[in-house]
N, C-alpha and C positions, 0 to 999 in steps of 0.2 A: 519388262526387262530392265534390270538395274544398270547404272552407269558402269559398274564393275564388269558385268557380263558383256556389255557392249565393247569395252576396251579389250577384254580378254578375247572376245570373238574376232576383233580386228587383228590382234596379234597372231592368233592362230591362222587366220586367212593370209596374212603377210608371210608367214613361215611355210605355207603349204607348197610353194613352188621353189623352195631352196634346193640347190643342187646337192647331190650326194658328196660327202667329203671323200676326196681321193685318198688312196693308200699312200702313205709316206714311205719312200724307199729307204731302207735301212742297210744298204750294202756299203757301209763305210769301209775305208781302207783298214784292214786288220793290223793289229800290232805285229811286229816282226816281219812286215812285208817289204821293208826298205833297209838297205845296208847303212851302217854308221859311216859317215864321212867326216873325219876330224878336221880336214882342211876347210870344209864348208862351215863347220861350227866356228872355227877361228875367224873366217870371213864375216859371218853373221855377227859375232861378238864385236869385231873391229868396226863393222858398219854401225853398230850401236854406240861406238866410241868407248868401248872397254879396251883395256890393254891386256893382251894375252901373252902369257909366258908358258913355254913348254919345257919341262925338266923332269929329272928323276925325283922320286920321293925324297931321297937323301939331300937334294939340292934346294928343297923348298925354303929352308931357313935362309939360304943365300939370297934368294929372290925377295923374300920378306925384308931382309936387311937392305937390299937395294931400294925398295919402295918405302919402307917405314923406319929405317935405321935411325936411332937416336931419338925416337918419339915414344909417347905413351899410347898403348893400344889396349882396347878392351878385348877379352877373349872369353869364349864360352867355357863352361867348366870341363867339358869332355874333349877339348881340342888337344890333339897330339902335341906334346911339349917339344918334340924334336923339330917341329915346324917353326919354332920361335928362336931367333938368334939372340945372343947375349946383348946385342945393341939396342933391342927394344925393351921398354919397361912394360911388362904384361900386367894388366889390371884385371883379375878374374871377375866375371860378372856373378856376384853372389847376391843379386838383388839390388844392384846399384840404382840410384835415383836417375831420373831422366836428366836432371841438371848435371850430375857428375859424368854421365855418359857423353853428354854434349861437349864437355870440356876436353875429352880425349881426342887424339889426332886420327885414330883409325880403329879398325876392327879386323880381325882375322877369323875366318870361319871355314868350315867344310861345307859340303852341299849334299843334298839327297839325290838329285838327278839333274842332267842337263839335256836339252832337246836341240838336236842339230837343225831341224826344219825351221824353228823359230828363233834360234839363238838365245834360248831362255834357260836360266838356271833356277831350280826349285829348291828352296830351303823348307824343312819341315819341323824345325824346332827341336831336333834331336840334340843330345848333349854336346856334340861337336859343332853345332850350329847356333845353339842358344836361343834366347828370346828374340822376337822380331825387333824390338826397340833397339837392340845393340847394332843392328845393321842399318838403321834409319838415321841415327843422329850423327855419328862420326863422319868426317869429310871424305875419308878413304875407306873403301871396303876391299880387302884382299880375300878372295874366295878360292879355296883349294879344291880341285875337282879331280877325282881319280878317273882314269880312262874307262874303267868298267862301269862308271856311273853315267856314261854318255849313251843316249839312245837316239834313234833317228827321228821319231815322230811323237806327237802329243799322245796318241793312243798308247805307245810304248811307255811313255812317262806315267800315264795314269795307271797302268798296270803295276807300277813299282811303288806308288805312294799310297799312303793311308789318307783317305779324304777326311778323316776325323781329326787329323793333326792340324796345327796352325800353319798353313802353307803360305809361303811368300814366293811369287813368281817374278823373277828379275830378268828384264831384257835391257841390259845396259845401265849406265848411271841414271839417277833420277833426272828427269828433264821435262820441260813443258814448253810449248810454243804459244801459250796464251797471252803473253805480253807482247803486243804489237807484232805477232807472228815471228818474233825472234826467239831462237832456242835459248833457254835459260836452264842451266844444270844446277842440281843441288837444291831444288825447291822443296821436295818432300823425301829426301834420302841423300845418299852420298853423291858428291860431284864426281868422284873418281872411283871407277871399278876396275880392279886388277884381278884377272882370272888366271890361276896357275893350274895348268893341266899336267898331271903327273903321268908319266909313261913308264 
């Protein structure tokens, strides 16, 4: 008997008494099983240190003015122009370099969906959200979210997004506690997240 046969024989003997693999339960909570609670979403976003504004769609420009008035902001190509007040200088992202984006004061985008359960906003790179880089380099991100884009759970959100798109899941401003366990914001994204929920 060769050494190979001895080793394989020992492996077979060791595997003979392995237990049967149990069936994994797949009774996950289905999409649509929980009602949307806007107040809970606001609480979760605030817990993540995001600033939440609730207003009508017609008042979005006023809120953007309060947050970014007098500054230069990058905007994705499909962003509704009525969301931008005259007080901001909008710089359209037509392939701006990372260096140029980093010099701008903020970014205004829409969103694909928001999850109440986790306080998470999902961007999918649609024309009103733009490239991922424009939401990572500026110091302030203003994200406009329509009420009909808010869902209760992650399964609900997964049912609304295309997994082949470049997804960015945002739960509050960029933060880390790696530096002596002190929370530091703005390490790999914006230090300030403002979420405008239109009703």
